C-alpha positions as CSV (number, residue, x, y, z in Angstrom):
1,M,-56.3,58.8,71.0
2,I,-56.5,62.4,69.7
3,A,-60.1,61.8,68.5
4,G,-61.0,60.5,72.0
5,I,-59.7,63.7,73.5
6,V,-61.5,65.8,70.9
7,I,-64.9,64.2,71.7
8,W,-64.2,64.9,75.4
9,M,-63.5,68.5,74.6
10,Y,-66.8,68.6,72.7
11,E,-68.6,67.1,75.7
12,A,-66.9,69.6,78.0
13,L,-68.0,72.6,75.9
14,V,-71.5,71.4,74.9
15,W,-72.8,68.9,77.5
16,V,-71.2,70.6,80.5
17,G,-70.8,74.3,79.4
18,A,-73.8,74.9,77.2
19,Q,-76.4,72.3,78.1
20,H,-75.4,71.7,81.8
21,L,-76.1,67.9,81.4
22,L,-73.0,66.9,83.3
23,Q,-70.4,68.2,85.7
24,L,-66.9,68.5,84.1
25,G,-65.6,65.8,86.4
26,D,-68.3,63.4,85.4
27,I,-67.1,63.1,81.8
28,P,-64.4,60.4,82.5
29,R,-66.8,58.2,84.6
30,N,-69.7,58.6,82.1
31,A,-68.7,55.6,80.1
32,T,-68.8,53.5,83.3
33,G,-72.4,54.5,83.9
34,L,-73.4,53.9,80.3
35,V,-71.9,50.4,80.3
36,F,-72.7,49.2,83.8
37,G,-75.4,51.5,84.9
38,K,-75.5,54.5,87.2
39,E,-75.8,52.5,90.4
40,I,-72.6,50.5,89.8
41,Q,-70.9,53.7,88.6
42,N,-71.7,55.3,92.0
43,D,-70.7,52.1,93.9
44,L,-67.3,52.1,92.3
45,G,-66.5,55.6,93.6
46,A,-63.2,56.9,92.3
47,A,-62.5,53.7,90.4
48,A,-65.4,54.7,88.0
49,Y,-63.1,57.5,86.7
50,F,-60.4,55.0,85.8
51,I,-62.7,52.4,84.4
52,G,-64.6,55.0,82.4
53,T,-61.4,56.4,81.0
54,L,-60.2,53.0,80.1
55,I,-63.6,52.1,78.4
56,H,-63.6,55.5,76.5
57,F,-60.1,55.2,75.1
58,S,-60.3,51.5,74.4
59,F,-63.3,52.1,72.2
60,S,-61.7,55.2,70.7
61,A,-58.7,53.1,69.7
62,L,-60.9,50.3,68.4
63,W,-62.9,52.7,66.2
64,G,-59.6,54.2,65.0
65,V,-58.2,50.9,64.0
66,L,-61.4,49.9,62.2
67,F,-61.3,53.2,60.3
68,A,-57.7,52.6,59.4
69,L,-58.6,49.2,58.1
70,I,-61.5,50.4,55.9
71,W,-59.9,53.6,54.7
72,P,-57.7,52.1,51.9
73,Y,-60.8,50.5,50.3
74,F,-62.6,53.8,50.2
75,R,-59.5,55.8,49.2
76,Q,-59.1,53.6,46.1
77,R,-62.7,54.4,45.1
78,G,-62.1,58.2,45.3
79,W,-63.7,58.9,48.7
80,E,-62.4,61.9,50.7
81,A,-61.6,60.9,54.3
82,S,-63.8,63.7,55.8
83,L,-66.8,62.6,53.8
84,L,-66.4,59.0,54.8
85,A,-66.0,60.2,58.4
86,I,-69.5,61.7,58.3
87,F,-71.0,58.3,57.5
88,Y,-68.6,56.6,59.9
89,A,-69.7,58.9,62.7
90,M,-73.4,58.0,62.2
91,F,-72.5,54.3,62.0
92,A,-70.4,54.4,65.1
93,W,-73.1,56.3,67.0
94,V,-75.8,53.7,66.1
95,V,-73.5,50.8,67.0
96,M,-72.4,52.2,70.3
97,H,-75.9,53.1,71.4
98,V,-77.4,49.8,70.4
99,A,-74.6,48.2,72.4
100,I,-75.2,50.5,75.4
101,S,-78.9,49.7,75.2
102,I,-78.1,45.9,75.3
103,A,-75.5,46.3,78.1
104,S,-77.5,48.5,80.4
105,T,-81.1,49.7,81.0
106,D,-79.8,52.9,82.5
107,H,-79.1,55.0,79.4
108,P,-80.4,58.3,77.8
109,N,-83.6,58.2,75.9
110,Y,-82.3,57.4,72.4
111,L,-85.5,58.4,70.8
112,D,-85.2,62.0,72.1
113,P,-84.2,64.2,69.2
114,V,-81.8,66.2,71.4
115,V,-80.0,63.0,72.4
116,I,-79.9,61.8,68.7
117,I,-78.6,65.1,67.4
118,G,-76.1,65.6,70.2
119,G,-74.9,62.1,69.8
120,F,-74.4,62.4,66.1
121,V,-72.6,65.8,66.5
122,S,-70.3,64.4,69.2
123,H,-69.4,61.5,67.0
124,L,-68.6,63.9,64.2
125,F,-66.2,65.6,66.5
126,F,-64.6,62.2,67.0
127,A,-64.7,60.9,63.4
128,L,-63.4,63.9,61.5
129,P,-60.1,64.3,63.3
130,L,-59.8,60.5,63.3
131,A,-60.3,60.4,59.5
132,L,-57.8,63.2,58.9
133,I,-55.2,61.6,61.1
134,V,-55.6,58.2,59.5
135,K,-55.5,59.8,56.0
136,H,-52.3,61.6,56.8
137,R,-50.6,58.5,58.4
138,L,-51.6,56.2,55.6
139,A,-50.7,58.7,52.8
């Protein structure tokens, strides 16, 4: 859950504050639009905030559990959690965006270098705290 909050903090600072891609209030409903499309997101009104938050934190928890499951394997082989998190972030970004591309035709241009770099960096902000928390909890 902490990693899900951290990625939202990144989005607030970078996507809202620096790049002006979203309004701050649009962050919670963003997942609804990515999964179901912007038209359905708009049709849902205020419910899009709740659904988007549910989607966001459900996937955050799922990715966290998956990391906790694979971490012992890599720890036994001498991997540092933060190093694994870098690769995990890239893997998670690719999987999430392939899934979004399948689920909806209304998504960012995933061939745009700005989208690619921003996506990877945002997922690093998710994966690094996730890895350190899992490492600490499973120590």
